[in-house]
C-alpha positions in Angstrom: -0.1 -17.9 -19.7 0.5 -14.8 -21.9 1.8 -11.4 -20.9 -0.8 -9.8 -18.7 -1.5 -6.4 -17.3 -0.1 -7.6 -14.0 3.4 -7.6 -15.5 2.8 -3.9 -16.1 1.8 -3.3 -12.5 4.7 -1.0 -11.9 3.8 1.1 -14.9 0.2 1.4 -13.6 1.6 2.3 -10.2 3.7 5.1 -11.8 0.6 6.4 -13.6 -1.4 6.4 -10.4 1.4 8.1 -8.6 1.6 10.8 -11.3 -2.1 11.5 -10.9 -1.8 11.8 -7.1 1.2 14.1 -7.5 -0.7 16.2 -10.0 -3.6 16.5 -7.5 -1.2 17.7 -4.8 0.3 20.1 -7.3 -3.1 21.6 -7.9 -3.7 21.9 -4.2 -0.3 23.6 -3.9 -1.0 26.0 -6.8 -4.3 27.1 -5.4 -2.7 27.7 -2.0 -4.9 25.2 -0.2 -2.1 22.9 0.7 0.0 25.7 2.2 -3.1 27.0 4.0 -3.8 23.6 5.6 -0.2 23.2 6.8 0.3 26.7 8.1 -3.1 26.7 9.9 -2.4 23.5 11.8 -0.9 24.5 15.0 -0.7 20.9 16.2 1.6 19.9 13.3 -0.4 16.7 12.9 -1.0 17.4 9.2 2.8 17.5 8.7 3.1 14.1 10.4 0.2 12.7 8.3 1.8 13.9 5.0 5.2 12.6 6.0 3.9 9.2 6.9 1.9 9.1 3.6 5.1 9.9 1.7 7.0 7.1 3.4 4.1 4.6 2.8 4.0 5.6 -0.9 7.7 4.8 -1.3 7.1 1.4 0.3 4.1 0.9 -2.0 6.1 1.8 -5.1 8.9 -0.6 -4.1 6.3 -3.4 -3.5 4.8 -2.7 -6.9 8.2 -3.2 -8.5 8.8 -6.4 -6.6 5.4 -7.8 -7.4 5.9 -7.0 -11.1 9.1 -9.0 -10.9 7.2 -11.9 -9.3 4.8 -12.0 -12.2 7.6 -12.0 -14.7 9.2 -15.0 -12.8 5.9 -16.8 -12.9 5.6 -16.2 -16.6 9.2 -17.4 -17.2 8.5 -20.6 -15.3 5.3 -21.2 -17.2 7.0 -20.8 -20.5 9.9 -23.1 -19.4 7.4 -25.8 -18.4 5.3 -25.4 -21.6 8.4 -25.7 -23.8 9.7 -28.7 -21.9 12.8 -26.9 -20.9 15.3 -28.9 -18.8 16.1 -26.0 -16.5 14.4 -23.2 -14.6 15.3 -19.7 -15.8 18.5 -18.5 -14.1 18.2 -16.6 -10.8 14.6 -17.1 -10.2 15.0 -19.4 -7.1 17.4 -17.1 -5.4 15.6 -13.8 -6.0 11.9 -14.3 -5.6 9.0 -15.7 -3.6 7.9 -17.6 -6.7 11.4 -19.3 -6.9 11.1 -20.3 -3.2 7.7 -21.8 -3.9 9.1 -23.8 -6.9 12.1 -25.0 -4.8 9.8 -26.2 -2.0 7.6 -27.9 -4.5 10.6 -29.7 -6.0 11.8 -30.9 -2.6 8.6 -32.9 -2.1 9.0 -36.6 -2.9 5.5 -36.7 -4.3 3.2 -33.7 -4.9 -0.3 -34.0 -3.6 -3.2 -31.6 -3.9 -3.2 -30.8 -0.2 0.5 -30.2 0.1 0.5 -27.9 -3.0 -2.4 -26.0 -1.6 -0.5 -25.6 1.7 2.5 -24.2 -0.2 0.4 -21.8 -2.1 -1.4 -20.6 1.1 2.0 -20.1 2.7 3.2 -18.1 -0.3 0.1 -15.9 -0.2 0.6 -15.2 3.5 4.2 -14.3 3.0 3.3 -11.8 0.2 0.4 -10.4 2.2 2.7 -9.7 5.1 4.8 -7.5 2.8 1.7 -5.3 2.4 0.9 -5.1 6.1 2.9 -1.9 6.8 0.9 -0.1 4.2 -2.4 -1.2 5.6 -1.3 -0.3 9.1 -0.2 3.2 8.1 -3.5 3.7 6.2 -5.4 3.0 9.5 -2.9 5.2 11.4 -3.4 8.2 9.1 -7.1 8.0 9.7 -6.7 7.8 13.5 -4.2 10.7 13.4 -6.8 12.8 11.5 -9.4 12.0 14.2 -6.9 12.8 16.9 -6.4 16.2 15.2 -10.1 16.7 15.3 -10.2 16.2 19.0 -7.2 18.5 19.6 -8.8 21.1 17.4 -12.0 21.2 19.4 -10.0 21.4 22.6 -8.1 24.4 21.2 -11.4 25.9 20.1 -13.2 25.5 23.4 -10.2 26.3 25.6 -10.6 30.2 25.3 -14.3 29.9 26.3 -13.4 28.2 29.5 -11.0 31.0 30.4 -13.7 33.7 30.2 -14.4 35.1 33.6 -16.7 38.0 32.6 -18.3 39.2 29.4 -16.2 41.9 27.7 -17.2 42.9 24.1 -13.6 44.1 23.5 -12.4 40.5 23.9 -14.9 39.0 21.4 -12.6 39.5 18.4 -9.7 37.8 20.2 -12.0 35.0 21.3 -13.4 34.4 17.9 -9.9 34.4 16.4 -8.7 31.8 18.9 -11.8 29.6 18.3 -11.4 29.8 14.5 -7.8 28.6 14.9 -8.9 25.6 16.8 -11.6 24.9 14.2 -9.0 25.1 11.5 -6.8 22.5 13.2 -9.8 20.2 13.6 -10.9 20.5 9.9 -7.6 20.4 8.2 -6.2 17.4 10.2 -9.4 15.5 9.6 -9.3 16.3 5.9 -5.6 15.3 5.6 -6.2 12.0 7.4 -9.2 11.1 5.3 -7.6 12.0 2.0 -4.3 10.3 2.6 -5.9 7.2 4.2 -8.3 6.8 1.2 -5.5 7.2 -1.3 -3.2 4.8 0.4 -6.0 2.2 0.7 -6.6 2.6 -3.1 -2.9 2.2 -3.8 -2.6 -1.0 -1.8 -5.8 -2.4 -3.2 -4.0 -2.3 -6.6 -1.2 -4.4 -5.1 -3.6 -6.8 -3.3 -5.5 -7.5 -6.5 -2.3 -8.2 -8.4 -1.1 -10.4 -5.5 -4.3 -12.5 -5.6 -3.9 -12.9 -9.3 -0.3 -14.1 -8.9 -1.4 -16.7 -6.3 -4.2 -18.0 -8.5 -1.8 -18.3 -11.5 0.6 -20.3 -9.4 -2.2 -22.6 -8.2 -3.2 -23.3 -11.8 0.4 -23.7 -12.8 1.2 -26.2 -10.1 -2.0 -28.2 -10.6 -2.1 -28.3 -14.4 1.6 -28.1 -15.4 4.0 -28.9 -12.5 2.2 -32.1 -11.5 2.3 -33.3 -15.0 6.1 -32.6 -15.5 8.8 -34.7 -14.0 10.6 -33.0 -11.1 13.9 -33.4 -12.8 12.8 -31.3 -15.7 12.3 -28.3 -13.4 15.5 -28.5 -11.5 18.6 -26.5 -12.2 
């Protein structure tokens, strides 16, 4: 198993983050971002962008952690291929891959079913670390739709308060209606954009995670089962 792009996952995450920040910079430079935030009387757009920022920090930390898992997997593969008598230092204590290897070593005999169960368990554990990001992506979309409903309520509320037709009040009425429409449109746009971006970001992690699990499956079946357990122990 040679060095792969998955070991540079964190670098790709930084590049993607740079592109996203550049996009927000362009929106800010043109005044569209400030317009969207100041026109939203419900402040839902502020909540959406704050949640997106927190989720992006979590995504970046998971990209770093997953890159380290790939490096551990590569180190273990090289140790097995070279017939090393010990596992690289610190792997078992610091990674999911190390825990997987330790569980595999504790088995008196390794079978295809038990190994598959360990790999499935590892995959579930790593998937659970991405669950907050997927939840926030759904939440951002729902917050955008909530802002749509609130915006339409704000837009239609002045109409319901009209008791008699007065042309002098039309300008005030239209101004109030446009404010409600702005809330509806900007919150919907903020929710759609941030939710789509966050899904794309976590898709990058999910793809790398699936590749890691597949590598461990190949490693355990083709390498670990052919190597005495004592040769992999510390």
